[in-house]
C-alpha positions in Angstrom: 0.0 0.0 0.0 1.2 3.5 -0.8 2.3 5.9 1.9 1.3 9.2 0.4 -1.9 11.1 -0.4 -3.1 13.3 -3.2 -5.2 16.4 -3.3 -6.6 17.7 -6.7 -8.2 21.1 -7.1 -9.6 21.6 -10.5 -10.6 25.3 -10.8 -12.1 27.1 -13.7 -8.6 28.6 -14.4 -6.0 26.4 -12.9 -5.6 22.8 -11.8 -3.5 22.1 -8.7 -2.2 18.7 -7.5 -0.3 18.3 -4.2 1.1 15.0 -2.8 1.7 14.8 1.0 3.3 12.1 3.2 1.7 10.6 6.3 3.0 13.4 8.4 1.5 16.1 6.2 4.8 17.0 4.6 4.6 18.2 0.9 6.2 15.7 -1.5 5.3 17.5 -4.8 3.2 20.3 -6.2 2.0 20.9 -9.7 0.0 23.8 -11.1 -1.2 24.0 -14.7 -3.9 25.8 -16.6 -7.2 23.8 -16.5 -8.1 24.1 -20.2 -11.2 22.3 -21.3 -10.5 18.6 -20.6 -10.5 18.5 -16.8 -10.0 14.7 -16.7 -6.9 14.8 -18.9 -5.3 17.7 -17.0 -5.9 16.1 -13.7 -4.3 12.9 -14.8 -1.3 14.8 -16.4 -0.8 16.8 -13.2 -0.9 13.6 -11.0 1.6 11.8 -13.3 3.9 14.8 -13.1 3.6 15.1 -9.3 4.2 11.3 -8.8 7.3 11.5 -11.0 8.6 14.6 -9.2 8.2 12.9 -5.8 10.0 9.9 -7.2 7.2 7.5 -6.4 6.5 4.5 -8.6 3.1 3.8 -7.1 -0.1 5.8 -6.9 -1.4 7.6 -3.8 -3.2 5.7 -1.1 -6.1 8.2 -1.2 -7.0 11.0 -3.6 -9.5 13.7 -2.8 -10.7 16.1 -5.5 -12.2 19.6 -5.1 -13.0 22.6 -7.2 -15.2 23.5 -10.1 -14.2 20.3 -12.0 -14.0 17.9 -9.0 -16.4 15.5 -10.6 -14.1 14.9 -13.6 -11.3 13.3 -11.6 -12.0 9.6 -12.3 -9.2 8.4 -10.1 -10.4 10.3 -7.0 -11.5 8.3 -4.0 -13.6 11.1 -2.5 -14.8 14.6 -3.5 -15.2 17.6 -1.2 -16.4 21.2 -1.7 -13.9 24.0 -1.9 -15.4 25.5 1.3 -14.8 22.3 3.2 -11.2 22.0 1.9 -10.4 25.7 2.6 -11.7 25.2 6.1 -9.8 22.1 6.9 -6.6 23.2 5.2 -6.5 26.7 6.7 -7.3 25.6 10.2 -4.7 22.9 10.0 -2.1 25.5 8.8 -3.0 28.3 11.2 -4.5 26.4 14.1 -7.1 29.1 15.0 -10.2 30.9 13.7 -9.5 33.1 10.7 -11.2 34.6 7.7 -10.3 33.0 4.3 -10.8 34.9 1.0 -10.8 32.8 -2.2 -10.5 34.8 -5.4 -11.3 32.1 -8.0 -11.5 32.0 -11.8 -15.3 31.7 -11.7 -16.4 33.0 -8.3 -15.2 34.4 -5.0 -15.7 33.2 -1.5 -15.2 34.6 2.0 -15.2 32.0 4.7 -15.1 32.7 8.4 -13.6 30.0 10.6 -14.3 30.1 14.3 
């Protein structure tokens, strides 16, 4: 079984893939324009990230989010952007904050208590 995890954010403008290890350390990050074929760009970003992290196997779990999250055929789970912003920002900061997301299609302001 693989010992790393993958997050895929397919936004209207950009697709982002991050691989992390079991301790939450970043192994690789890839950012590319989304284009029109969300499934293809998600797969290309994953392949590039796995190669950059020098991992021969696939991630143990992949979660997708963003405007095109339903197009990631290799995702084990999907989550809304608001959910991911909340979990990620609280993990990083450790306290309540306000998160502002200026996206390619819409904007969000999220208050975390």
